[in-house]
Backbone of each chain as ProteinMPNN parsed JSONL, in Angstrom:
{"seq_chain_A": "XXXXXXXXXXXXXXXXXXXXXXXXXXXXXXXXXXXXXXXXXXXXXXXXXXXXXXXXXXXXXXXXXXXXXXXXXXXXX", "coords_chain_A": {"N_chain_A": [[163.047, 33.724, 98.795], [166.078, 35.322, 99.828], [167.251, 38.54, 99.803], [169.628, 41.088, 99.635], [169.234, 44.453, 100.352], [170.216, 47.615, 99.456], [170.684, 51.051, 100.117], [171.685, 54.438, 99.037], [173.245, 57.499, 99.59], [171.473, 60.602, 99.335], [168.971, 59.222, 99.127], [169.1, 57.167, 100.968], [169.251, 58.622, 103.353], [166.665, 59.953, 103.171], [164.947, 57.696, 103.409], [165.709, 56.413, 105.667], [167.365, 54.261, 106.249], [170.273, 52.162, 105.498], [170.815, 49.582, 104.747], [169.217, 46.46, 104.381], [168.168, 42.955, 104.838], [165.931, 41.238, 103.065], [163.035, 39.223, 102.773], [161.821, 37.543, 99.852], [159.418, 36.64, 97.488], [159.772, 33.968, 95.298], [160.918, 34.829, 91.922], [160.26, 37.589, 92.192], [160.364, 41.045, 91.347], [162.638, 43.83, 90.855], [161.311, 46.185, 91.431], [159.208, 45.072, 93.082], [160.821, 44.424, 95.169], [161.621, 46.892, 96.108], [159.341, 47.937, 96.927], [158.266, 46.066, 99.018], [160.748, 46.428, 100.821], [160.388, 48.957, 101.625], [157.939, 49.26, 102.781], [155.802, 49.949, 100.738], [156.349, 52.499, 100.047], [156.467, 55.321, 97.809], [158.436, 55.292, 94.936], [161.051, 57.647, 94.4], [161.267, 60.011, 91.788], [163.575, 59.564, 89.136], [165.232, 57.755, 90.435], [167.915, 55.415, 90.476], [168.784, 51.922, 89.838], [170.479, 48.942, 90.744], [171.559, 45.494, 90.263], [173.566, 43.23, 91.987], [175.715, 44.925, 91.459], [175.472, 46.004, 88.799], [173.881, 48.157, 86.629], [170.227, 48.082, 86.332], [166.837, 47.35, 85.396], [163.577, 48.26, 86.627], [161.936, 46.239, 86.158], [163.433, 43.882, 86.377], [164.237, 40.621, 87.107], [164.589, 39.105, 90.336], [167.184, 37.143, 91.956], [167.913, 34.513, 94.456], [169.995, 35.532, 96.952], [170.734, 37.714, 95.76], [172.211, 41.108, 95.573], [170.694, 44.116, 95.874], [170.359, 47.514, 94.918], [169.331, 50.882, 95.449], [169.578, 54.188, 94.267], [170.211, 57.662, 94.051], [170.434, 60.132, 91.175], [173.717, 60.228, 89.867], [176.589, 61.986, 90.981], [179.308, 62.345, 90.605], [182.966, 63.206, 89.957]], "CA_chain_A": [[164.504, 33.86, 98.702], [166.749, 36.433, 100.65], [168.008, 39.62, 98.952], [170.226, 42.17, 100.502], [168.871, 45.762, 99.654], [171.208, 48.907, 99.882], [170.275, 52.583, 99.6], [172.823, 55.288, 99.056], [173.188, 58.954, 99.589], [170.141, 61.213, 99.871], [167.763, 58.263, 99.108], [169.234, 56.451, 102.324], [168.737, 59.756, 104.325], [165.245, 60.246, 103.284], [164.207, 56.37, 103.668], [166.124, 56.245, 106.966], [168.224, 53.083, 106.444], [171.096, 51.933, 104.381], [170.948, 48.22, 104.193], [168.517, 45.395, 105.183], [167.966, 41.806, 104.109], [164.551, 40.941, 102.899], [162.772, 37.855, 102.252], [161.017, 37.931, 98.671], [158.8, 35.394, 96.808], [160.543, 33.587, 93.928], [160.321, 35.636, 90.645], [159.948, 38.915, 92.507], [161.244, 42.036, 90.654], [163.39, 44.924, 91.439], [160.144, 47.077, 91.864], [158.735, 44.466, 94.182], [161.754, 44.4, 96.245], [161.621, 48.209, 96.697], [157.896, 48.16, 97.661], [158.443, 45.302, 100.261], [161.576, 46.938, 101.711], [160.131, 50.411, 102.144], [156.545, 49.449, 103.007], [155.144, 50.496, 99.822], [156.697, 53.912, 99.709], [156.544, 55.754, 96.517], [159.846, 55.471, 94.347], [161.19, 58.796, 93.935], [161.535, 60.083, 90.303], [165.006, 59.562, 88.499], [166.069, 56.822, 91.226], [168.477, 54.422, 89.7], [168.802, 50.719, 90.592], [171.442, 47.99, 90.337], [171.547, 44.25, 90.892], [174.876, 42.554, 91.85], [176.662, 45.874, 91.038], [175.114, 46.411, 87.449], [172.438, 48.783, 86.513], [169.242, 47.232, 85.882], [165.608, 47.911, 85.253], [162.619, 47.874, 87.616], [161.154, 44.859, 85.937], [164.45, 42.77, 86.331], [163.662, 39.704, 88.059], [165.715, 38.878, 91.382], [167.481, 35.681, 92.329], [168.412, 34.226, 95.717], [171.234, 36.054, 97.326], [171.056, 39.064, 95.056], [172.305, 42.537, 96.115], [169.838, 45.142, 95.104], [170.867, 48.797, 95.414], [168.626, 52.067, 94.762], [170.359, 55.383, 94.522], [169.641, 58.961, 93.283], [171.236, 60.195, 90.002], [175.145, 60.161, 90.294], [177.066, 63.355, 90.783], [180.818, 62.262, 90.812], [183.708, 63.848, 88.94]], "C_chain_A": [[164.96, 35.192, 99.421], [167.574, 37.361, 99.63], [168.453, 40.807, 99.757], [169.834, 43.546, 99.747], [169.645, 46.819, 100.23], [170.553, 50.221, 99.323], [171.531, 53.312, 99.883], [172.379, 56.81, 98.971], [171.798, 59.753, 100.062], [168.919, 60.242, 99.996], [167.889, 57.599, 100.57], [168.853, 57.433, 103.434], [167.25, 59.837, 104.382], [164.506, 58.901, 103.649], [164.496, 56.105, 105.225], [166.907, 54.854, 107.319], [169.009, 52.963, 105.289], [171.132, 50.454, 103.758], [170.073, 47.432, 105.071], [168.382, 44.224, 104.155], [166.411, 41.487, 104.176], [164.216, 39.585, 102.314], [161.568, 38.074, 101.109], [160.471, 36.726, 98.123], [159.634, 35.17, 95.648], [159.996, 34.416, 92.842], [160.073, 37.035, 91.056], [160.855, 39.882, 91.752], [161.907, 43.017, 91.453], [162.307, 45.903, 92.165], [159.461, 46.506, 93.128], [159.49, 44.495, 95.338], [161.741, 45.894, 96.856], [160.367, 48.444, 97.489], [157.968, 47.26, 99.157], [159.447, 45.967, 101.273], [161.263, 48.195, 102.374], [158.526, 50.483, 102.482], [155.6, 50.218, 102.118], [155.335, 51.847, 99.425], [156.859, 54.15, 98.139], [158.016, 55.855, 95.989], [159.897, 56.745, 93.874], [161.655, 58.9, 92.426], [163.071, 60.041, 90.154], [165.906, 58.578, 89.412], [166.576, 55.812, 90.339], [168.613, 53.14, 90.377], [169.891, 49.779, 89.973], [171.318, 46.532, 91.086], [173.042, 43.629, 90.833], [175.841, 43.66, 91.07], [176.674, 46.287, 89.547], [173.919, 46.987, 87.421], [171.615, 47.943, 86.021], [167.912, 47.921, 85.848], [164.624, 47.487, 86.441], [161.947, 46.584, 87.436], [162.256, 43.752, 85.97], [164.102, 41.897, 87.391], [164.904, 39.234, 88.95], [165.895, 37.416, 91.62], [167.919, 35.631, 93.879], [169.722, 34.867, 95.936], [171.713, 37.306, 96.625], [171.437, 40.206, 95.947], [171.643, 43.536, 95.19], [170.054, 46.383, 95.7], [169.897, 49.933, 94.657], [169.512, 53.163, 95.301], [169.896, 56.631, 93.731], [170.596, 59.1, 92.016], [172.828, 60.651, 90.524], [175.691, 61.649, 89.975], [178.668, 63.361, 90.967], [181.519, 63.119, 89.828], [184.054, 65.194, 89.424]], "O_chain_A": [[164.134, 36.096, 99.551], [168.394, 36.94, 98.814], [167.67, 41.429, 100.475], [170.144, 43.673, 98.562], [169.731, 46.918, 101.454], [170.002, 50.325, 98.227], [172.329, 52.962, 100.753], [171.37, 57.224, 98.399], [171.191, 59.452, 101.089], [168.017, 60.418, 100.815], [166.891, 57.501, 101.284], [168.167, 57.04, 104.378], [166.635, 59.798, 105.448], [163.418, 59.026, 104.211], [163.619, 55.639, 105.952], [167.037, 54.434, 108.469], [168.678, 53.47, 104.218], [171.402, 50.184, 102.587], [170.077, 47.592, 106.291], [168.452, 44.378, 102.936], [165.776, 41.492, 105.231], [164.938, 38.95, 101.545], [160.53, 38.674, 101.391], [161.128, 35.703, 98.316], [160.164, 36.111, 95.057], [158.8, 34.702, 92.789], [159.62, 37.745, 90.158], [162.024, 39.564, 91.535], [161.746, 43.038, 92.674], [162.463, 46.315, 93.315], [159.166, 47.224, 94.083], [158.954, 44.582, 96.443], [161.852, 46.027, 98.075], [160.355, 49.06, 98.555], [157.739, 47.79, 100.244], [159.105, 46.086, 102.449], [161.731, 48.517, 103.467], [157.913, 51.55, 102.466], [154.752, 50.99, 102.565], [154.617, 52.368, 98.572], [157.305, 53.302, 97.367], [158.795, 56.533, 96.66], [159.058, 57.143, 93.066], [162.324, 58.011, 91.901], [163.768, 60.489, 91.064], [167.124, 58.535, 89.24], [165.833, 55.321, 89.489], [168.561, 53.21, 91.604], [170.156, 49.86, 88.774], [171.033, 46.426, 92.279], [173.642, 43.543, 89.762], [176.621, 43.303, 90.186], [177.663, 46.825, 89.05], [172.955, 46.528, 88.033], [172.032, 47.041, 85.295], [167.863, 49.075, 86.272], [164.855, 46.49, 87.126], [161.467, 45.929, 88.362], [161.906, 42.65, 85.547], [163.709, 42.322, 88.477], [166.013, 39.012, 88.465], [164.987, 36.591, 91.52], [168.246, 36.667, 94.458], [170.57, 34.722, 95.056], [172.802, 37.847, 96.817], [170.956, 40.231, 97.08], [171.958, 43.744, 94.018], [169.971, 46.465, 96.926], [169.721, 49.89, 93.439], [170.062, 53.169, 96.402], [169.177, 56.465, 92.745], [171.47, 58.253, 91.833], [172.994, 61.366, 91.512], [175.359, 62.338, 89.01], [179.223, 64.347, 91.451], [180.888, 63.715, 88.955], [184.706, 65.957, 88.712]]}, "seq_chain_B": "XXXXXXXXXXXXXXXXXXXXXXXXXXXXXXXXXXXXXXXXXXXXXXXXXXXXXXXXXXXXXXXXXXXXXXXXXXXXXXXXXXXXXXXXXXXXXXXXXXXXXXXXXXXXXXXXXXXXXXXXXXXXXXXXXXXXXXXXXXXXXXXXXXXXXX", "coords_chain_B": {"N_chain_B": [[195.523, 49.694, 82.281], [194.294, 51.342, 84.98], [192.442, 51.937, 87.994], [191.793, 53.878, 90.593], [190.725, 54.594, 93.949], [190.751, 57.189, 96.139], [191.15, 58.067, 99.633], [192.463, 60.157, 100.732], [194.004, 63.319, 100.162], [195.444, 63.792, 96.749], [198.172, 64.264, 94.496], [197.85, 65.074, 91.485], [199.461, 65.481, 88.926], [201.844, 64.191, 89.703], [200.936, 61.657, 90.116], [200.421, 61.069, 87.416], [202.997, 61.234, 86.319], [204.327, 59.187, 87.848], [202.885, 57.065, 87.234], [203.208, 56.604, 84.445], [205.881, 56.272, 84.394], [206.113, 53.687, 85.647], [204.345, 52.234, 84.013], [205.421, 52.111, 81.387], [208.016, 50.959, 79.408], [209.945, 52.61, 78.197], [210.504, 55.969, 77.727], [209.912, 56.862, 75.159], [207.747, 55.432, 74.461], [205.177, 56.267, 74.008], [203.168, 58.738, 72.29], [201.404, 60.709, 72.984], [199.713, 62.117, 75.706], [196.859, 62.769, 77.279], [195.237, 64.684, 79.737], [192.854, 65.048, 82.315], [191.884, 67.056, 85.127], [189.707, 67.293, 87.687], [188.759, 69.624, 90.13], [187.909, 70.658, 93.342], [185.619, 73.329, 93.855], [185.188, 76.386, 95.659], [182.701, 77.394, 95.649], [179.168, 77.009, 94.783], [176.329, 77.313, 92.903], [175.843, 79.831, 93.683], [176.548, 79.79, 96.517], [178.956, 79.885, 99.085], [181.038, 77.125, 99.65], [182.15, 75.045, 101.961], [183.205, 72.479, 102.354], [183.135, 69.007, 101.028], [181.61, 65.924, 100.997], [182.179, 62.941, 99.525], [180.378, 60.064, 98.544], [180.357, 56.75, 97.835], [179.689, 53.635, 96.077], [180.906, 50.963, 97.138], [182.727, 48.64, 95.251], [180.812, 48.412, 93.128], [181.435, 51.045, 92.139], [184.133, 50.852, 91.526], [184.062, 48.76, 89.746], [182.462, 49.801, 87.607], [184.04, 52.024, 86.839], [186.262, 50.467, 85.802], [184.921, 49.304, 83.841], [184.399, 51.535, 81.972], [186.729, 52.328, 81.305], [187.75, 50.081, 79.887], [185.801, 50.096, 77.83], [186.586, 52.324, 76.467], [188.889, 51.42, 75.596], [188.26, 49.611, 73.804], [186.982, 51.249, 71.849], [188.95, 53.04, 71.009], [192.494, 53.032, 69.967], [194.483, 52.581, 72.38], [197.207, 53.073, 74.767], [197.628, 53.242, 77.416], [195.561, 53.758, 80.324], [194.528, 55.809, 83.181], [192.599, 56.167, 85.933], [191.797, 58.348, 88.749], [190.11, 58.678, 91.601], [188.761, 60.692, 94.152], [187.355, 59.891, 97.393], [185.095, 60.303, 100.406], [185.837, 63.015, 102.709], [186.337, 66.224, 101.097], [188.255, 69.122, 100.392], [188.014, 72.508, 99.293], [189.962, 73.353, 96.453], [191.186, 71.031, 96.445], [192.062, 68.189, 94.349], [189.565, 66.351, 92.607], [189.243, 64.37, 90.729], [191.116, 62.533, 88.531], [191.766, 61.923, 85.074], [193.767, 60.181, 82.886], [195.107, 59.492, 79.805], [197.078, 57.533, 77.603], [198.342, 57.533, 74.429], [199.474, 56.638, 71.025], [199.141, 58.813, 69.317], [197.652, 62.059, 69.209], [194.838, 62.315, 68.73], [193.57, 59.911, 69.634], [194.071, 59.964, 72.369], [193.02, 62.439, 73.273], [190.116, 62.016, 72.622], [189.406, 59.655, 73.961], [190.073, 60.51, 76.662], [188.083, 62.406, 77.104], [185.779, 60.989, 76.814], [185.823, 58.955, 78.791], [185.815, 60.664, 80.957], [183.272, 61.967, 80.747], [181.499, 59.781, 80.727], [181.994, 58.823, 83.319], [181.082, 61.003, 84.731], [178.354, 60.733, 84.065], [177.481, 58.165, 84.877], [179.131, 56.602, 86.82], [178.799, 55.484, 90.031], [178.773, 57.711, 92.374], [178.303, 60.306, 94.804], [177.714, 63.626, 95.848], [178.013, 65.724, 98.755], [177.494, 68.622, 99.892], [178.949, 70.91, 102.304], [177.881, 73.8, 103.658], [177.83, 77.189, 104.855], [175.806, 77.234, 106.621], [174.543, 74.374, 107.422], [174.022, 71.262, 105.406], [173.867, 70.075, 102.035], [172.623, 67.828, 99.406], [174.312, 67.487, 96.15], [172.372, 67.486, 93.301], [172.433, 67.1, 90.567], [174.784, 66.71, 87.915], [176.62, 69.203, 86.055], [176.213, 70.179, 82.583], [178.462, 68.569, 80.063], [179.114, 69.969, 77.894], [180.402, 72.824, 76.266], [179.243, 76.119, 75.775], [179.942, 78.032, 73.101], [181.442, 81.322, 73.223]], "CA_chain_B": [[194.273, 50.549, 82.871], [194.145, 51.354, 86.388], [191.349, 52.752, 88.633], [192.257, 54.052, 92.056], [189.839, 55.536, 94.819], [191.558, 57.577, 97.441], [190.618, 58.747, 100.771], [193.363, 61.224, 101.078], [194.319, 64.189, 98.886], [196.551, 63.336, 95.982], [198.923, 65.171, 93.607], [197.482, 64.386, 90.066], [200.623, 65.388, 88.14], [202.947, 63.126, 90.194], [200.321, 60.34, 89.801], [200.55, 60.833, 85.986], [204.319, 60.82, 86.175], [204.617, 57.828, 88.404], [202.14, 55.934, 86.347], [203.83, 56.479, 83.115], [207.225, 55.631, 84.762], [205.928, 52.321, 85.927], [203.538, 51.485, 82.987], [206.06, 52.01, 79.996], [209.55, 50.533, 79.427], [210.738, 53.64, 77.733], [209.948, 57.326, 77.652], [209.488, 57.074, 74.01], [206.688, 54.397, 74.089], [203.899, 56.988, 73.68], [203.405, 60.057, 71.741], [200.407, 61.555, 73.556], [199.27, 62.041, 77.086], [195.91, 63.71, 77.581], [194.753, 64.513, 81.115], [191.838, 65.97, 82.952], [191.827, 67.199, 86.396], [188.776, 68.016, 88.243], [189.208, 70.252, 91.391], [186.724, 71.142, 94.18], [185.437, 74.754, 93.875], [184.701, 76.793, 96.936], [181.344, 78.115, 95.51], [178.37, 76.334, 93.917], [174.914, 77.74, 92.917], [175.776, 81.217, 94.384], [176.826, 79.847, 97.893], [180.158, 79.414, 99.409], [181.068, 75.733, 99.987], [183.42, 74.789, 102.964], [183.886, 71.078, 102.141], [182.202, 68.179, 100.449], [181.789, 64.547, 101.241], [182.002, 62.128, 98.369], [179.969, 58.828, 98.864], [180.41, 55.926, 96.601], [179.145, 52.399, 96.184], [182.095, 50.069, 97.049], [182.474, 47.307, 94.365], [180.206, 48.922, 91.868], [181.973, 52.035, 91.595], [185.262, 50.263, 90.935], [183.781, 47.674, 88.49], [181.973, 50.679, 86.609], [185.075, 52.881, 86.274], [187.019, 49.758, 85.033], [184.15, 49.071, 82.605], [184.488, 52.65, 81.278], [188.233, 52.263, 80.656], [187.524, 48.903, 78.928], [184.977, 50.516, 76.709], [187.563, 53.297, 75.842], [189.98, 50.796, 74.934], [187.587, 48.998, 72.611], [186.695, 52.296, 70.809], [190.234, 53.631, 70.423], [193.818, 52.299, 70.192], [195.144, 53.306, 73.439], [198.41, 52.347, 75.334], [197.363, 53.027, 78.98], [194.614, 54.872, 80.944], [194.499, 55.999, 84.606], [191.596, 57.207, 86.659], [192.114, 58.319, 90.17], [188.954, 59.73, 92.189], [188.561, 60.932, 95.646], [186.067, 59.534, 98.178], [185.221, 60.895, 101.753], [185.85, 64.468, 102.718], [187.174, 66.837, 100.199], [188.278, 70.557, 100.657], [188.243, 73.417, 98.087], [191.36, 73.289, 95.971], [191.781, 69.615, 96.24], [191.631, 67.494, 93.193], [188.46, 65.196, 92.965], [189.216, 63.253, 89.714], [192.152, 62.568, 87.484], [191.636, 60.961, 84.03], [194.836, 60.448, 82.111], [195.137, 58.545, 78.773], [198.389, 57.572, 76.718], [198.347, 56.77, 73.043], [200.625, 56.917, 69.966], [198.844, 60.002, 68.513], [196.75, 62.837, 69.97], [193.43, 62.201, 68.494], [192.859, 59.015, 70.616], [194.191, 60.274, 73.785], [192.046, 63.515, 73.572], [188.753, 61.558, 72.607], [189.241, 58.718, 75.051], [190.117, 61.14, 77.895], [186.731, 63.084, 77.162], [184.716, 59.873, 76.817], [185.957, 58.392, 80.123], [185.359, 61.84, 81.827], [181.792, 62.196, 80.454], [180.842, 58.541, 81.195], [182.094, 58.667, 84.721], [180.109, 61.956, 85.263], [176.834, 60.342, 84.23], [177.079, 56.783, 85.246], [179.802, 56.129, 87.959], [178.144, 55.868, 91.365], [179.453, 58.719, 93.305], [177.31, 61.244, 95.26], [178.424, 64.741, 96.393], [177.201, 66.306, 99.681], [178.217, 69.991, 100.191], [178.702, 71.519, 103.69], [177.886, 75.203, 103.544], [178.184, 77.957, 106.135], [174.703, 76.798, 107.483], [173.976, 73.143, 107.061], [174.6, 70.608, 104.314], [172.907, 69.782, 100.937], [173.176, 66.967, 98.249], [174.231, 67.866, 94.795], [171.356, 66.677, 92.828], [172.753, 66.629, 89.257], [176.149, 67.247, 87.286], [176.328, 70.079, 84.88], [176.54, 69.69, 81.17], [179.828, 68.572, 79.706], [179.157, 70.76, 76.584], [180.602, 74.136, 76.554], [178.586, 76.941, 74.85], [180.876, 79.025, 72.65], [181.065, 82.894, 73.329]], "C_chain_B": [[194.183, 50.354, 84.193], [193.128, 52.331, 86.94], [191.866, 52.671, 90.103], [191.131, 54.89, 92.758], [190.78, 55.871, 96.05], [190.728, 58.413, 98.373], [191.311, 59.906, 101.148], [193.593, 62.146, 99.84], [195.516, 63.506, 98.216], [196.97, 64.392, 94.99], [198.733, 64.525, 92.129], [198.684, 64.44, 89.138], [201.608, 64.515, 88.441], [202.161, 61.732, 89.979], [200.549, 60.06, 88.24], [202.138, 60.487, 85.665], [204.752, 59.529, 86.653], [204.036, 56.749, 87.585], [202.924, 55.672, 85.163], [205.283, 55.867, 83.432], [207.09, 54.136, 84.866], [205.359, 51.424, 84.844], [204.468, 51.221, 81.651], [207.505, 51.701, 80.371], [210.473, 51.608, 78.929], [209.916, 54.948, 77.561], [209.351, 57.621, 76.293], [208.409, 56.116, 73.481], [205.509, 55.099, 73.683], [204.194, 58.257, 73.136], [202.444, 61.103, 72.038], [199.906, 61.164, 74.801], [198.156, 63.104, 77.29], [195.294, 63.444, 79.035], [193.674, 65.512, 81.432], [191.918, 65.903, 84.322], [190.779, 67.941, 86.821], [188.966, 68.518, 89.686], [187.981, 70.778, 91.995], [186.782, 72.739, 94.23], [185.005, 75.117, 95.352], [183.36, 77.639, 96.886], [180.507, 76.939, 94.667], [176.89, 76.941, 94.098], [174.776, 78.909, 93.916], [176.071, 81.121, 95.872], [178.295, 79.426, 98.029], [180.177, 77.993, 99.934], [182.328, 75.609, 100.677], [184.018, 73.49, 102.745], [182.718, 70.313, 101.484], [182.561, 66.781, 100.814], [181.343, 63.844, 100.018], [181.594, 60.72, 98.833], [180.074, 58.025, 97.676], [179.804, 54.532, 96.913], [180.223, 51.35, 96.09], [181.767, 48.895, 96.29], [181.873, 47.925, 93.184], [180.851, 50.152, 91.275], [183.324, 51.581, 90.817], [184.993, 49.668, 89.632], [183.235, 48.829, 87.359], [183.149, 51.535, 85.976], [186.065, 51.914, 85.31], [186.3, 49.467, 83.775], [184.405, 50.292, 81.507], [185.858, 52.677, 80.484], [188.297, 51.11, 79.631], [186.926, 49.316, 77.773], [185.837, 51.52, 75.801], [188.525, 52.571, 74.867], [189.461, 49.958, 73.686], [187.238, 50.154, 71.654], [187.879, 52.727, 70.173], [191.427, 52.741, 70.772], [194.374, 53.086, 71.098], [196.242, 52.347, 74.069], [197.992, 52.127, 76.824], [196.216, 54.101, 79.306], [194.774, 54.622, 82.591], [193.383, 56.934, 85.142], [191.844, 57.001, 88.105], [190.783, 59.292, 90.662], [188.737, 59.557, 93.724], [187.429, 60.383, 96.2], [186.287, 60.297, 99.621], [185.342, 62.445, 101.669], [186.783, 65.15, 101.808], [187.05, 68.389, 100.498], [188.46, 71.368, 99.344], [189.609, 73.402, 97.939], [191.986, 71.879, 95.815], [191.231, 68.988, 94.997], [190.659, 66.395, 93.58], [188.743, 64.145, 92.033], [190.46, 63.49, 88.852], [191.885, 61.46, 86.281], [192.871, 61.22, 83.246], [194.852, 59.251, 81.039], [196.378, 58.651, 77.787], [198.022, 56.838, 75.54], [199.332, 57.125, 72.14], [200.529, 58.256, 69.487], [197.685, 60.857, 69.445], [195.423, 62.576, 70.08], [192.916, 61.193, 69.47], [193.0, 59.332, 71.907], [193.173, 61.338, 74.125], [190.583, 62.893, 73.746], [188.602, 60.559, 73.747], [189.14, 59.326, 76.47], [188.721, 61.797, 78.128], [185.78, 62.007, 77.436], [184.687, 59.305, 78.215], [185.387, 59.431, 81.124], [183.757, 61.942, 81.953], [181.119, 60.946, 80.93], [180.99, 58.419, 82.726], [181.088, 59.739, 85.36], [178.685, 61.445, 85.28], [176.577, 58.946, 84.645], [177.882, 56.297, 86.571], [179.174, 56.493, 89.215], [178.922, 56.443, 92.501], [178.301, 59.586, 93.585], [177.958, 62.344, 96.07], [177.374, 65.339, 97.479], [177.995, 67.597, 100.21], [177.926, 70.417, 101.707], [178.98, 73.06, 103.488], [178.088, 75.814, 104.922], [177.143, 77.465, 107.159], [174.154, 75.375, 106.881], [174.708, 72.4, 105.78], [173.447, 70.437, 103.265], [173.577, 68.745, 100.038], [173.195, 67.695, 97.085], [173.26, 66.933, 94.064], [171.53, 66.281, 91.293], [174.107, 67.278, 88.794], [175.644, 68.243, 86.224], [176.618, 69.47, 83.505], [177.994, 69.634, 80.859], [180.068, 69.242, 78.495], [179.307, 72.074, 76.843], [179.797, 75.077, 75.337], [179.7, 78.017, 74.368], [180.492, 80.508, 72.951], [180.386, 83.446, 71.984]], "O_chain_B": [[193.994, 49.213, 84.616], [192.968, 53.431, 86.412], [192.262, 51.653, 90.669], [190.644, 55.839, 92.143], [191.391, 55.065, 96.752], [189.861, 59.226, 98.052], [190.745, 60.686, 101.913], [193.394, 61.766, 98.686], [196.373, 62.845, 98.803], [196.207, 65.307, 94.681], [199.416, 63.584, 91.724], [198.934, 63.395, 88.538], [202.273, 64.034, 87.523], [202.82, 60.738, 89.673], [200.835, 58.926, 87.854], [202.46, 59.6, 84.875], [205.476, 58.811, 85.964], [204.62, 55.702, 87.304], [203.283, 54.521, 84.913], [205.751, 55.003, 82.691], [207.854, 53.392, 84.252], [205.672, 50.245, 84.676], [204.269, 50.234, 80.943], [208.071, 52.087, 81.394], [211.674, 51.552, 79.193], [208.721, 54.904, 77.269], [208.451, 58.451, 76.167], [208.18, 55.993, 72.277], [204.757, 54.47, 72.938], [205.238, 58.86, 73.386], [202.521, 62.219, 71.525], [199.662, 59.979, 75.025], [198.499, 64.273, 77.465], [194.937, 62.343, 79.454], [193.604, 66.622, 80.906], [192.023, 64.79, 84.836], [190.715, 69.127, 86.496], [189.383, 67.664, 90.468], [187.095, 71.285, 91.308], [187.793, 73.349, 94.577], [184.542, 74.277, 96.123], [182.973, 78.382, 97.788], [181.093, 76.087, 93.999], [176.344, 77.05, 95.196], [173.887, 79.008, 94.762], [175.92, 82.132, 96.558], [178.814, 78.695, 97.185], [179.263, 77.691, 100.701], [183.405, 75.955, 100.19], [185.228, 73.334, 102.914], [181.584, 70.778, 101.374], [183.746, 66.471, 100.933], [180.253, 64.1, 99.507], [182.426, 60.129, 99.522], [179.901, 58.533, 96.567], [179.424, 54.338, 98.067], [180.449, 50.857, 94.985], [180.775, 48.204, 96.522], [182.569, 47.919, 92.169], [180.84, 50.325, 90.056], [183.541, 51.912, 89.651], [185.571, 49.989, 88.593], [183.644, 48.683, 86.207], [183.213, 51.722, 84.76], [186.584, 52.358, 84.286], [186.924, 49.376, 82.718], [184.59, 50.03, 80.318], [186.008, 52.982, 79.301], [188.909, 51.274, 78.575], [187.416, 48.975, 76.696], [185.767, 51.503, 74.572], [188.87, 52.928, 73.741], [190.177, 49.692, 72.721], [187.245, 49.808, 70.473], [187.937, 52.814, 68.947], [191.406, 51.887, 71.658], [194.767, 54.211, 70.79], [196.224, 51.122, 73.943], [198.011, 51.02, 77.362], [196.022, 55.116, 78.636], [195.061, 53.555, 83.133], [193.257, 58.132, 84.886], [192.048, 55.916, 88.649], [190.523, 60.398, 90.186], [188.579, 58.502, 94.337], [186.425, 60.373, 95.487], [187.361, 60.794, 99.961], [184.983, 63.059, 100.664], [187.939, 64.739, 101.708], [185.97, 68.896, 100.8], [189.043, 70.853, 98.389], [190.406, 73.425, 98.876], [193.029, 71.622, 95.216], [190.08, 69.216, 94.624], [190.791, 65.667, 94.564], [188.53, 62.994, 92.413], [190.759, 64.634, 88.511], [191.807, 60.26, 86.545], [193.101, 62.382, 82.909], [194.617, 58.107, 81.429], [196.656, 59.717, 77.236], [197.489, 55.728, 75.566], [200.114, 58.002, 72.51], [201.544, 58.904, 69.234], [196.964, 60.293, 70.269], [194.812, 62.561, 71.148], [191.919, 61.481, 70.132], [192.09, 59.015, 72.674], [192.498, 61.216, 75.147], [189.905, 63.134, 74.745], [187.617, 60.686, 74.475], [188.38, 58.883, 77.332], [188.223, 61.748, 79.253], [184.965, 62.182, 78.341], [183.606, 59.18, 78.79], [184.592, 59.1, 82.003], [183.127, 61.988, 83.01], [180.091, 61.117, 81.585], [180.065, 57.899, 83.351], [180.384, 59.457, 86.329], [177.919, 61.626, 86.227], [175.404, 58.588, 84.752], [177.257, 55.604, 87.374], [179.002, 57.677, 89.502], [179.556, 55.821, 93.354], [177.378, 59.666, 92.774], [178.736, 62.009, 96.963], [176.171, 65.45, 97.24], [179.023, 67.505, 100.881], [176.819, 70.276, 102.226], [180.093, 73.505, 103.206], [178.424, 75.18, 105.923], [177.442, 77.287, 108.34], [173.382, 75.359, 105.923], [175.731, 72.826, 105.245], [172.267, 70.623, 103.563], [174.797, 68.705, 99.875], [172.289, 68.495, 96.853], [173.342, 65.713, 94.211], [170.917, 65.335, 90.799], [174.473, 68.335, 89.308], [174.56, 68.174, 85.645], [177.193, 68.391, 83.364], [178.746, 70.505, 81.296], [181.188, 69.143, 77.993], [178.488, 72.62, 77.583], [179.783, 74.735, 74.155], [180.263, 78.757, 75.175], [179.312, 80.857, 72.923], [180.04, 84.625, 71.906]]}, "name": "protein", "num_of_chains": 2, "seq": "XXXXXXXXXXXXXXXXXXXXXXXXXXXXXXXXXXXXXXXXXXXXXXXXXXXXXXXXXXXXXXXXXXXXXXXXXXXXXXXXXXXXXXXXXXXXXXXXXXXXXXXXXXXXXXXXXXXXXXXXXXXXXXXXXXXXXXXXXXXXXXXXXXXXXXXXXXXXXXXXXXXXXXXXXXXXXXXXXXXXXXXXXXXXXXXXXXXXXXXXXXXXXXXXXXXXXXXXXXXXXXXXXXX"}
């Protein structure tokens, strides 16, 4: 299945890209999506993740055409 | 309930007046308006800050802010709420965020305004990058919303 993976802010800068489409095995989790997209890079502490614009857990199972995002703690307002 | 993201500077008190004028059929329809305006400082962590860039997650940011307003409406009896937040480059003295809440009585307006602001601070996907005299740096966390009494 294909999943779009997006990175934001300092995480995008440190990893070196902002968006890519990855092919994952059926039943893959958010954590597995991170590992595949980044070449098994260590997930920085406190990183947040979202699937289809909603916060999720690293164990969340992905589905075809999902949009998966990773980003650092938020600092708005 | 209205959420607006703005790429250009905005005048928060004009936004409040214009919104109330359009949202209510009479000036006597509400008894309380609570507002919070967050403005960019020209210093942070001991350094002068020249400007700041606010990144957001298009789609998720709006959805999350609308969700916060919806949750406030479930918790308290509110008449209206308005959230305006800047994105892009912001300069010292410019408003970053406006939260305004209208209700019949003050308690609901005060509490919902605080709730929306604190939830925005801790969960809405925005990220600040400061430009200093030398280089840039990301803001890594927001300060506590709880004041320490003197």
